[in-house]
Phi, psi and omega in degrees: 000124175279148182308322183290346179271352185289135177224112185296334179294343175288340181257316181232081182285173175304142178063033180290332190259159185274040178227162181298150177250104189229173175215144182293135182292346181266016188302320184292317177294324176299324177292318178296320178300311184294319177300322177295319178297317180298314183289319192258334186250323183274062187286345179282347176282150173285164179298322178297318179295320179300316178299316181297316181295323178293323179289339177293336179055049182298335176298329179290332174295314175303314184292324180285325183281326184230073188286345185264358181291141168291168179298319178300318180288324184290331186300308178292329176295318178293320179298319180291323178306312180292314183301313186284325178294315179297316179303310183297316180298313193275351174271005184309321183247017179277161177281166177301322181293321179292319179295319179297320179298314179301314180298314183295316183290315180295320179296319179299321179292318176301330182266008170131342179290157180256138175290152175279159180300335183279344184285149188280186188295334177301324181272320180297317184284332177287332173289320179296313182291328174302312181292324177295318176296318181298337181290337182223001178239147182288164183301322182299324179288316181297320179292322177295321177299314179298320181293319179293325174300313180299312184299313184289328177286315183292315186255001176252285183298314186288322182284339177279341188304312181300326180290325178291321178297317180281349181056046175215137179280157171287174173297162179301318181298314180288322180302319181299328177287310186289326185293332176304327183264323186279357170284347171067027187270343186307312179298323182293327181300333180291343182293335175296332177290333174293316181297314185281334186075008181246110185261125180294124176290164187304316184290337175279318177302322183278354179298136184300329178291318178293319177300320178293322177297318179296318176302313183292321175302313181296319182290319177301317179292326177295312180295322176301314179297319181296323179291317184281331184273356185305318180302320177293319186283333172296325180291324184293315178083352181237005179286133180240341184264068175218130184306323183293319177293321179297317178296322178300317182284311190285327184249002177058051182256156169287170179301314181295318178297320180294324178296317179296318180291324177299317178295322178298317178297316177303311183294325178295317178292320178297316180296320178295318178303311181293325183290314183290327177293319180293321186279317187270111184233044189248031181266004174058232183294346180258012180299318179297323178302313181293317179300315181291325177300314180290320181299311182287329173295321178296319175300323177297318178297313177299318184293318181289330174297317176297319178302312180302319189275331190235344193244344192231154171257006188302324188247033180298152176305141179081000180074019186290345181254004186263145179269081184298146179303146181235147183301319181294321178295316181303319183293337183254003190294319184267005182275000000 
């Protein structure tokens, strides 16, 4: 199989998952909002990058993943979608110290500090979404969101950095551990609790069955992303954090063989997720909370798959739809 012949829809087609495929009715206004933020607030981006981000239609990812949110609820989720995607994209060529600064400063703002007027939209918007979440979510949820942001940045973006610098992937065994965090999904999974109105208490979140479900949810979305983002990453030539590339190196597979094996791993994790949820029904009065957490997370998995296939130019062949880091952007990233 030649790279240009690859079609991710052959592996993960529309409606692949056992959850509804829906879209938020506020999607068009969410798009207008995001385009305005890109044009007016994200001034550190180049004009070319702004055009690329608008064509990605990231607001549609928010709308497909969380179709039941009200407009008030969707706004900070949509704001975070842009903030976190831009942060992750644009630190690609940053130093470890710059990435650590971004993580430390954004986490501090999520936990209550105020950005200075001179700080850019990455900091201004994380303060705005923090206050928007606080308007309708309890403190325990906002703190968990801040903690998940910290965890995915610290153990996701930062731990992958040395491998990107060295241009070599980790072993398959280690990759499976690290990819759970560097797919950056933990904060997003909490948005299903906004939809359901049922917030998992601390002792339920810490339950080993729930922790395993969260791991599997993150991994399924990671493998899904690796399958759909492959055309962009094949063009780059230096991407190492993709399951298909890791399988090629670690198991000495062809591109086609690695794609088949990646789908098998994805399906195995999905099957385990569904199986443990079906079997373990010992959460007592919080069983509905857990059921709803998985249901709305599942809608998110189905929705982001639809986004990849129908809504975005982000992963076009050759990397033509991606907002690659720019030297001018890099110099202004931590300001």
